[in-house]
C-alpha positions as CSV (number, residue, x, y, z in Angstrom):
1,X,-35.4,30.6,-41.9
2,X,-33.8,28.2,-39.4
3,X,-32.3,30.1,-36.3
4,X,-31.3,27.0,-34.4
5,X,-27.7,26.4,-33.7
6,X,-26.3,23.0,-34.9
7,X,-26.1,20.4,-32.0
8,X,-22.6,19.7,-30.7
9,X,-21.1,16.5,-29.1
10,X,-21.2,16.6,-25.3
11,X,-19.6,14.2,-22.8
12,X,-21.7,11.2,-22.2
13,X,-21.9,11.9,-18.4
14,X,-24.0,14.9,-19.2
15,X,-26.6,13.0,-21.1
16,X,-30.0,12.8,-19.4
17,X,-31.1,9.2,-18.5
18,X,-34.5,9.4,-20.3
19,X,-36.2,7.4,-23.0
20,X,-35.9,10.3,-25.5
21,X,-33.9,9.7,-28.6
22,X,-30.4,11.0,-29.0
23,X,-27.3,10.3,-31.0
24,X,-24.2,8.8,-29.2
25,X,-20.7,8.3,-30.5
26,X,-18.7,5.2,-29.8
27,X,-15.0,5.6,-30.6
28,X,-14.0,1.9,-30.5
29,X,-15.5,1.4,-34.0
30,X,-16.2,5.1,-34.8
31,X,-19.9,4.5,-34.9
32,X,-22.8,6.8,-34.3
33,X,-26.1,5.3,-33.0
34,X,-29.6,6.5,-32.4
35,X,-30.4,5.4,-28.8
36,X,-32.5,6.0,-25.7
37,X,-31.8,5.1,-22.1
38,X,-33.7,2.1,-20.8
39,X,-33.9,1.9,-17.1
40,X,-33.7,-1.6,-15.7
41,X,-34.7,-2.8,-12.2
42,X,-34.3,-6.5,-12.3
43,X,-30.9,-7.1,-13.9
44,X,-27.5,-7.5,-12.1
45,X,-25.3,-6.5,-15.1
46,X,-26.9,-3.1,-15.7
47,X,-28.3,-2.1,-12.3
48,X,-29.3,1.4,-13.3
49,X,-30.1,0.8,-17.0
50,X,-28.5,0.6,-20.4
51,X,-28.5,2.3,-23.8
52,X,-31.0,0.7,-26.3
53,X,-30.6,1.1,-30.0
54,X,-33.6,2.4,-32.0
55,X,-34.6,0.0,-34.8
56,X,-33.2,-3.1,-33.3
57,X,-34.3,-2.4,-29.7
58,X,-31.1,-4.2,-28.7
59,X,-28.6,-3.3,-26.0
60,X,-25.8,-1.0,-27.2
61,X,-22.7,-3.1,-26.6
62,X,-20.2,-0.3,-27.4
63,X,-19.4,2.3,-24.7
64,X,-20.4,5.7,-25.9
65,X,-18.2,8.7,-25.0
66,X,-20.3,11.5,-26.3
67,X,-23.9,12.3,-27.2
68,X,-26.0,15.0,-28.8
69,X,-29.6,15.8,-29.1
70,X,-31.4,15.3,-32.3
71,X,-31.7,18.4,-34.4
72,X,-35.2,20.0,-34.6
73,X,-37.5,18.8,-37.4
74,X,-38.1,20.7,-40.6
75,X,-40.0,23.9,-40.4
76,X,-43.3,24.3,-42.3
77,X,-43.0,25.6,-45.8
């Protein structure tokens, strides 16, 4: 039996700046993306880093307003 509570959307300012996967919500197009924070040290446009999409590895061009951690994986049968 799963005793975990479902994840909830949190303000993007509370998201940890780590390379761990999380979901983000971008209201401009009402999209949800699987992303991670990519720190950058040698770019002027994104001095502290940027969100990178899983799958494409590309820069997330929409501005997320909310995030949530991924739910836990399935339990063993």
